[in-house]
C-alpha positions as CSV (number, residue, x, y, z in Angstrom):
1,M,-14.9,5.3,-6.2
2,P,-15.2,2.3,-3.9
3,L,-13.5,-0.9,-5.0
4,A,-16.8,-2.8,-5.0
5,A,-18.3,-0.3,-7.4
6,R,-15.4,-0.8,-9.9
7,A,-15.4,-4.5,-9.7
8,V,-16.6,-6.4,-12.8
9,P,-19.5,-8.9,-12.2
10,P,-18.4,-12.5,-12.4
11,N,-21.1,-13.2,-15.0
12,C,-19.5,-10.6,-17.3
13,R,-16.1,-12.3,-16.9
14,R,-17.5,-15.7,-17.7
15,W,-19.4,-14.3,-20.7
16,S,-16.2,-12.6,-22.1
17,K,-14.0,-15.6,-21.7
18,R,-15.1,-17.7,-24.7
19,P,-15.0,-14.8,-27.2
20,F,-11.6,-13.8,-26.0
21,V,-10.2,-17.3,-26.4
22,A,-11.8,-17.7,-29.8
23,L,-10.3,-14.3,-30.9
24,Q,-6.9,-15.3,-29.6
25,V,-6.9,-18.6,-31.4
26,V,-7.8,-17.1,-34.7
27,C,-5.1,-14.4,-34.4
28,L,-2.5,-17.0,-33.4
29,A,-3.4,-19.1,-36.4
30,C,-3.2,-16.1,-38.8
31,F,0.2,-15.1,-37.5
32,A,1.4,-18.7,-37.7
33,L,0.5,-18.7,-41.4
34,K,2.3,-15.4,-41.9
35,M,5.4,-16.3,-39.8
36,W,7.0,-18.4,-42.6
37,H,7.0,-15.3,-44.9
38,L,8.3,-12.7,-42.6
39,G,11.9,-13.0,-44.0
40,D,10.6,-12.4,-47.5
41,S,9.5,-8.9,-46.5
42,S,12.7,-7.7,-44.9
43,S,14.2,-4.7,-46.5
44,R,17.0,-5.4,-49.0
45,R,18.0,-1.7,-49.2
46,S,21.6,-0.8,-48.0
47,L,21.3,3.0,-48.3
48,I,20.8,3.4,-44.5
49,S,23.8,5.3,-43.1
50,R,25.0,4.7,-39.6
51,W,22.7,6.6,-37.3
52,P,23.8,8.4,-34.1
53,N,23.4,5.6,-31.6
54,W,24.0,7.4,-28.3
55,P,20.4,6.5,-27.1
56,Y,21.3,2.9,-27.5
57,V,24.4,3.4,-25.3
58,V,22.3,5.2,-22.6
59,A,19.7,2.5,-22.7
60,A,22.2,-0.4,-22.5
61,T,23.9,1.4,-19.5
62,F,20.6,1.9,-17.7
63,F,19.4,-1.7,-18.2
64,G,22.8,-3.1,-17.2
65,A,22.7,-1.2,-13.9
66,Q,19.1,-2.3,-13.3
67,C,20.0,-5.9,-14.0
68,L,22.8,-5.7,-11.4
69,F,20.4,-4.1,-8.9
70,A,17.6,-6.7,-9.6
71,S,20.1,-9.5,-9.2
72,V,21.1,-8.3,-5.8
73,I,17.5,-8.0,-4.8
74,S,16.6,-11.4,-6.1
75,F,19.5,-13.5,-4.7
76,S,20.5,-11.5,-1.6
77,I,17.9,-9.2,0.0
78,L,14.6,-11.0,-0.6
79,P,16.0,-14.4,0.7
80,I,17.0,-12.6,3.9
81,L,13.6,-10.9,4.3
82,H,12.0,-14.3,3.9
83,H,13.3,-15.3,7.3
84,R,12.2,-12.1,9.0
85,D,8.7,-11.2,10.2
86,Q,8.3,-8.3,7.7
87,G,5.1,-9.4,6.0
88,G,3.4,-12.5,4.6
89,D,5.3,-15.3,3.0
90,E,3.0,-15.0,0.0
91,L,4.0,-11.4,-0.7
92,L,7.7,-12.2,-0.5
93,R,7.3,-15.2,-2.8
94,R,5.5,-12.9,-5.4
95,M,8.1,-10.3,-5.0
96,R,10.9,-12.8,-5.7
97,E,9.0,-13.8,-8.9
98,V,8.8,-10.2,-10.0
99,S,12.4,-9.6,-9.1
100,F,13.4,-12.5,-11.4
101,I,11.2,-11.0,-14.2
102,M,12.9,-7.6,-13.7
103,T,16.3,-9.3,-13.9
104,F,15.4,-11.1,-17.1
105,V,13.8,-8.0,-18.7
106,S,16.8,-5.7,-17.9
107,F,19.3,-8.4,-19.0
108,T,17.6,-8.9,-22.3
109,C,17.2,-5.2,-23.0
110,C,20.8,-4.5,-22.0
111,G,22.0,-7.2,-24.5
112,Y,19.7,-6.0,-27.3
113,Y,20.6,-2.3,-27.0
114,L,24.3,-3.1,-26.5
115,N,24.2,-5.1,-29.8
116,L,22.5,-2.2,-31.6
117,S,25.1,0.3,-30.3
118,L,28.1,-1.9,-31.5
119,E,27.2,-2.6,-35.1
120,D,25.3,-1.2,-38.1
121,S,21.5,-1.7,-37.8
122,G,20.9,-1.7,-41.6
123,H,20.4,-5.4,-41.8
124,K,17.9,-5.4,-39.0
125,L,15.3,-3.3,-40.8
126,V,11.9,-4.2,-42.1
127,S,9.8,-2.2,-44.6
128,Q,6.4,-0.8,-43.8
129,T,4.1,1.2,-46.0
130,N,3.0,4.6,-44.8
131,W,-0.7,4.3,-44.4
132,L,-1.2,8.0,-45.5
133,T,1.3,8.5,-48.4
134,G,2.0,4.9,-49.5
135,A,5.8,5.5,-49.2
136,E,8.1,3.0,-47.7
137,E,9.1,3.3,-44.0
138,L,11.9,1.4,-42.4
139,R,11.6,0.1,-38.9
140,L,13.7,-2.2,-36.7
141,L,12.6,-5.8,-37.0
142,G,14.1,-6.9,-33.7
143,R,12.0,-4.5,-31.7
144,Y,8.8,-6.4,-32.5
145,W,10.2,-9.6,-31.2
146,L,11.6,-7.8,-28.1
147,W,8.2,-6.3,-27.3
148,A,6.4,-9.6,-28.0
149,V,8.5,-11.3,-25.3
150,L,9.0,-8.6,-22.7
151,A,5.8,-6.5,-22.9
152,P,3.5,-9.3,-21.4
153,M,5.9,-9.6,-18.5
154,Q,5.1,-6.1,-17.4
155,W,1.5,-7.0,-16.9
156,V,2.5,-10.3,-15.2
157,S,4.5,-8.3,-12.7
158,F,1.6,-6.0,-12.0
159,A,-0.9,-8.8,-11.7
160,R,1.3,-10.7,-9.2
161,L,1.9,-7.8,-6.9
162,Y,-1.3,-5.8,-7.0
163,T,-4.2,-8.2,-7.9
164,T,-5.7,-11.5,-6.9
165,A,-6.0,-12.6,-10.5
166,S,-6.0,-16.3,-11.3
167,A,-3.5,-18.0,-13.5
168,G,-6.0,-18.2,-16.3
169,E,-6.7,-14.4,-16.3
170,I,-3.0,-13.6,-16.3
171,L,-2.3,-16.1,-19.2
172,S,-5.1,-14.6,-21.2
173,L,-3.7,-11.1,-20.7
174,V,-0.2,-12.4,-21.7
175,I,-1.5,-13.9,-24.9
176,T,-3.4,-10.7,-25.8
177,T,-0.4,-8.5,-25.2
178,A,1.9,-10.7,-27.2
179,L,-0.5,-10.9,-30.1
180,V,-0.6,-7.1,-30.3
181,M,3.1,-7.1,-31.1
182,L,3.1,-10.1,-33.4
183,L,0.2,-8.8,-35.5
184,G,1.9,-5.5,-35.7
185,L,5.0,-7.3,-37.1
186,A,2.8,-9.2,-39.6
187,S,1.3,-5.9,-40.7
188,A,4.7,-4.3,-41.1
189,T,5.9,-7.1,-43.3
190,S,2.8,-7.3,-45.6
191,R,3.9,-5.3,-48.6
192,V,4.5,-5.5,-52.4
193,E,7.4,-3.8,-54.0
194,T,7.0,-2.0,-57.4
195,D,9.4,0.1,-59.3
196,D,8.6,3.4,-57.6
197,Q,6.8,2.6,-54.3
198,V,5.8,0.0,-51.9
199,A,2.1,-1.0,-51.7
200,W,0.4,-2.2,-48.5
201,R,-1.3,-5.6,-49.1
202,Y,-4.9,-6.1,-47.9
203,E,-3.9,-8.6,-45.3
204,G,-1.5,-6.1,-43.8
205,K,-4.5,-3.8,-43.2
206,C,-6.4,-6.7,-41.6
207,Y,-3.4,-7.4,-39.3
208,F,-3.2,-3.8,-38.4
209,G,-6.9,-3.6,-37.6
210,A,-6.7,-6.8,-35.5
211,A,-3.7,-5.5,-33.6
212,S,-5.5,-2.2,-32.9
213,V,-8.6,-4.1,-31.5
214,L,-6.4,-6.3,-29.3
215,F,-4.6,-3.2,-28.1
216,V,-7.9,-1.8,-26.7
217,L,-9.0,-5.2,-25.4
218,M,-5.7,-5.6,-23.6
219,F,-6.4,-2.5,-21.5
220,W,-9.9,-3.7,-20.8
221,Q,-8.4,-7.0,-19.5
222,V,-5.9,-5.1,-17.3
223,F,-8.5,-2.7,-15.8
224,V,-10.9,-5.5,-14.8
225,L,-8.4,-7.6,-12.9
226,P,-9.5,-8.0,-9.3
227,L,-7.3,-5.6,-7.3
228,D,-6.0,-6.5,-3.9
229,P,-7.9,-4.3,-1.4
230,S,-4.8,-3.4,0.5
231,S,-3.1,-1.9,-2.6
232,A,-6.1,-0.8,-4.7
233,T,-5.3,2.9,-4.5
234,M,-1.6,2.4,-5.4
235,A,-2.6,0.0,-8.2
236,R,-4.9,2.4,-9.9
237,K,-2.2,5.1,-9.9
238,Y,0.3,2.7,-11.4
239,L,-2.2,1.7,-14.1
240,R,-2.7,5.3,-15.1
241,F,1.0,5.8,-15.4
242,A,1.5,2.5,-17.4
243,A,-1.4,3.3,-19.7
244,L,0.2,6.7,-20.5
245,L,3.4,5.0,-21.5
246,W,1.7,2.4,-23.6
247,V,-0.3,5.0,-25.5
248,A,2.9,7.0,-26.3
249,Y,4.1,4.2,-28.6
250,P,1.3,4.5,-31.2
251,V,1.4,8.3,-30.8
252,A,5.1,8.2,-31.9
253,H,4.1,5.9,-34.8
254,V,1.4,8.4,-36.0
255,L,3.9,11.3,-35.7
256,R,6.3,9.4,-37.9
257,S,3.6,8.7,-40.5
258,V,2.4,12.3,-40.8
259,G,6.0,13.5,-41.2
260,I,6.5,15.2,-37.9
261,F,9.1,12.7,-36.6
262,S,12.0,11.5,-38.7
263,L,13.2,7.9,-38.8
264,W,15.9,8.6,-36.2
265,Q,13.5,10.5,-33.9
266,E,11.0,7.7,-33.9
267,Q,13.0,4.5,-34.1
268,I,16.2,5.4,-32.2
269,F,15.3,8.2,-29.8
270,T,11.6,8.0,-28.9
271,Y,11.2,4.2,-28.9
272,T,14.4,3.7,-26.9
273,L,13.4,6.4,-24.4
274,L,10.0,4.7,-24.1
275,D,11.5,1.3,-23.6
276,V,13.7,2.7,-20.7
277,A,10.6,4.3,-19.2
278,A,8.2,1.3,-19.6
279,K,10.5,-1.6,-19.1
280,G,12.9,0.0,-16.7
281,V,11.4,2.8,-14.7
282,A,7.8,1.6,-14.7
283,L,8.8,-1.9,-13.8
284,M,11.0,-0.6,-10.9
285,I,8.0,1.5,-9.7
286,C,5.8,-1.6,-9.9
287,F,8.3,-3.6,-7.8
288,C,8.9,-0.8,-5.2
289,G,5.2,-0.3,-4.5
290,P,5.0,-3.4,-2.2
291,I,8.3,-2.4,-0.7
292,F,6.8,0.9,0.4
293,R,3.8,-1.0,1.8
294,I,6.2,-3.3,3.7
295,F,8.0,-0.1,5.0
296,L,4.7,1.4,6.0
297,S,3.6,-1.8,7.8
298,S,6.9,-2.3,9.4
299,L,6.8,1.2,11.0
300,G,3.8,0.0,13.0
301,N,5.6,-3.2,13.8
302,H,8.6,-1.3,15.0
303,Q,6.3,0.8,17.3
304,I,5.1,-2.5,18.7
305,Q,8.6,-3.7,19.2
306,S,9.8,-0.5,20.8
307,A,6.9,-0.3,23.3
308,M,7.0,-2.5,26.4
309,V,4.8,-5.4,25.5
310,D,4.5,-8.9,26.9
311,W,4.5,-10.7,23.6
312,K,3.6,-10.5,19.9
313,I,1.3,-12.7,17.9
314,S,0.5,-12.9,14.2
315,V,-3.0,-13.7,12.9
316,T,-4.5,-14.2,9.5
317,D,-6.6,-11.5,7.8
318,P,-9.6,-11.4,7.7
319,G,-10.0,-14.7,9.6
320,W,-8.1,-13.7,12.7
321,E,-6.7,-17.2,13.0
322,V,-3.6,-17.5,15.1
323,K,-0.5,-18.2,12.9
324,K,2.5,-20.4,13.7
325,P,5.2,-18.2,15.3
326,S,8.1,-17.4,13.1
327,T,10.8,-17.9,15.8
328,D,11.4,-20.2,18.8
329,A,11.2,-17.3,21.2
330,L,7.8,-16.2,20.0
331,A,6.6,-19.8,20.0
332,A,7.6,-20.2,23.6
333,M,5.8,-17.0,24.6
334,Q,2.7,-18.0,22.7
335,S,2.7,-21.4,24.3
336,H,3.1,-19.9,27.7
337,W,0.2,-17.5,27.4
338,L,-2.2,-19.3,25.1
339,G,-1.2,-22.9,25.3
340,G,0.3,-25.2,22.7
341,D,-2.9,-25.7,20.7
342,A,-3.6,-22.0,19.9
343,V,-2.4,-22.2,16.3
344,G,-5.3,-22.1,13.9
345,K,-7.9,-20.9,16.4
346,N,-9.8,-17.6,16.1
347,F,-8.0,-15.0,18.2
348,L,-11.1,-12.9,18.7
349,D,-13.1,-15.8,20.1
350,W,-10.2,-17.7,21.8
351,V,-8.4,-14.9,23.5
352,L,-10.7,-11.9,23.9
353,D,-13.2,-12.3,26.7
354,S,-15.9,-9.8,25.9
355,E,-17.9,-8.9,22.8
356,E,-17.2,-5.2,23.5
357,S,-13.4,-6.0,23.1
358,R,-14.0,-7.9,19.9
359,Q,-16.0,-5.1,18.3
360,A,-13.4,-2.5,19.4
361,V,-10.5,-4.6,17.8
362,R,-12.4,-5.1,14.6
363,A,-13.2,-1.4,14.3
364,A,-9.6,-0.4,15.0
365,A,-8.3,-2.9,12.4
366,L,-10.8,-1.6,9.8
367,A,-9.9,2.0,10.4
368,L,-6.2,1.3,10.2
369,D,-6.5,-0.6,6.9
370,I,-8.5,2.2,5.3
371,E,-6.2,5.1,6.2
372,S,-2.6,5.4,5.1
373,S,-1.3,5.5,8.6
374,F,2.3,5.0,9.8
375,S,1.1,4.0,13.2
376,T,-0.5,1.2,15.1
377,H,-3.9,1.4,16.8
378,K,-4.2,0.6,20.5
379,V,-7.3,-0.9,22.1
380,A,-8.1,-1.5,25.7
381,V,-9.4,-5.1,25.9
382,V,-10.2,-7.9,28.4
383,L,-8.3,-11.1,27.7
384,R,-8.8,-14.7,28.8
385,L,-5.3,-16.0,29.7
386,R,-4.7,-19.3,31.5
387,G,-8.3,-19.3,32.7
388,E,-8.2,-15.7,34.1
389,Q,-9.6,-12.4,33.0
390,V,-6.9,-9.9,32.4
391,Q,-6.9,-6.2,31.4
392,A,-4.5,-5.4,28.6
393,L,-3.7,-3.1,25.8
394,L,-3.8,-4.6,22.3
395,F,-1.7,-3.0,19.6
396,V,-3.0,-3.7,16.1
397,S,-0.9,-3.2,13.0
398,R,-2.0,-3.0,9.3
399,A,-3.2,-6.1,7.5
400,F,-0.5,-7.1,5.0
401,W,-1.1,-9.8,2.4
402,G,-3.3,-12.0,4.7
403,S,-1.3,-11.3,7.9
404,R,-1.7,-8.9,10.8
405,Q,0.7,-8.4,13.7
406,L,-0.7,-7.9,17.2
407,A,1.1,-7.1,20.4
408,I,-0.2,-7.4,24.0
409,A,0.7,-5.4,27.0
410,L,-0.8,-6.6,30.2
411,L,-2.1,-4.1,32.7
412,Q,-2.1,-6.6,35.6
413,G,-0.3,-9.9,36.3
414,V,-2.2,-13.1,35.6
415,E,-1.5,-14.2,39.2
416,T,-3.3,-11.2,40.6
417,A,-6.5,-11.5,38.5
418,Q,-9.7,-12.5,40.2
419,P,-11.6,-15.0,38.1
420,S,-14.7,-14.8,40.2
421,V,-15.2,-11.0,39.8
422,P,-16.1,-9.8,36.3
423,V,-13.4,-7.5,35.0
424,Q,-14.5,-4.2,33.4
425,V,-12.2,-1.9,31.6
426,P,-11.9,1.4,33.5
427,R,-13.5,4.4,31.9
428,Q,-10.3,6.4,31.8
429,L,-8.5,3.5,30.1
430,V,-11.1,3.4,27.4
431,E,-11.0,7.1,26.9
432,R,-7.2,7.1,26.6
433,S,-7.2,4.1,24.2
434,R,-9.4,6.0,21.8
435,A,-6.4,8.0,20.6
436,P,-6.0,6.2,17.2
437,T,-2.3,6.3,16.8
438,I,1.0,6.4,18.6
439,T,4.1,8.1,17.1
440,V,7.5,6.7,16.9
441,E,8.8,9.1,19.5
442,E,6.1,8.2,21.9
443,A,6.6,4.5,21.4
444,S,10.4,4.7,21.9
445,E,9.9,5.5,25.6
446,R,10.9,2.4,27.5
447,G,10.4,1.2,31.0
448,T,11.6,-1.8,33.0
449,V,9.8,-4.5,34.9
450,R,12.1,-4.1,37.9
451,T,11.0,-0.5,38.4
452,G,7.4,-1.4,37.9
453,V,6.7,1.7,35.8
454,S,6.3,1.9,32.0
455,S,4.8,4.2,29.4
456,I,2.9,2.8,26.4
457,G,1.8,5.5,24.0
458,S,2.8,8.1,26.5
459,A,-0.6,7.8,28.0
460,I,-0.9,5.0,30.5
461,P,1.5,4.3,33.4
462,L,1.9,0.6,33.9
463,F,2.6,-0.9,37.4
464,R,3.5,-4.5,36.8
465,T,2.9,-7.1,39.4
466,D,4.3,-10.1,37.5
467,R,8.0,-10.8,38.1
468,R,9.2,-12.7,35.1
469,P,12.9,-12.8,34.4
């Protein structure tokens, strides 16, 4: 389904904002009143024997390795990429934010599960009434606090990398997610002990119902976030995977309540495994999605760099405004060909000399952004350079977080152009440029200016007349 068809109307968002805020305020107030009595509901039983804790050891090891990996990414690799022309600065900034989140999440989970694996967990238990039989069920108290802090960060990571959501939308989602966990904790600690069983108080049922409603509303908030068009397909796949993991938590709770899962199977094995999958594997997949997009985009950029081109230029997307060059060498080339005042001007209007060329470039860019291609598109165009009309090939790469890289290969020297005679692109050149992609092997063929012969896209021989060093 097209992205426009899945988008939520702005009026619907504005209408749903006030009820959401009111519901969140009420739930926060209720939990604040209950928070002072959470300690009174903790289990005083000491009959819990030491459970097999090897899942804790596995989880602590995994999160420790992930913390080390995320630290290297955050403080070493991403700062290096920031100085390279491998995508937009906005994307790299967001990726650094998510890498810091991943480092914090993995560090916290590693410490928590390492603590559980080293000492008896009996004093960390909280009693909860089975909503079918009325019997007492023991659960780990610390997990509720762990989920309340770390679960919202998973959605923050997704929103920062795959959506264009505002800070208000992300904050509302964070509050809703945290309230699901906190109200679940309030429900678990609302009990009354008698001689033979534990009764579930009426407010515990209210907390449980409110947490269930917020759990559904949380998914609604996630699925209506405005997706970034360049990553919409990947974002929907990740959402389906994340939703499956989130639903597995209440499924495990139900299986414990109906007697299929034991205490060890639910609390130690299943929840620990789900935490590794949701806060480890899923968060890593979320972070690696943009890395794959950078790799896919950089393949086209490498094709541009391996072909014999005169210079490269970066423009904004979709405005096609010329961006400031990232290096002094590119700045010198851009100043030589376009002049020193080209930054901020529309490339299509300022450089392209015919409407036919503009339409061809727009069509090539649109086709390239829609398809998951590993290649650039080449377009035969007519340029206006230093007051002259010049035939050229324009290599167009994928749009990537508001930036698009272009490369220009001149088919004649500027000094040999005839300004008084209108320049038309030869029919054969147009036919050859319709081939939508060039492969890495084709683009790796190199020529030299001194021999005057080159191959671009293995299709067009270039006889250069300009003699630049």
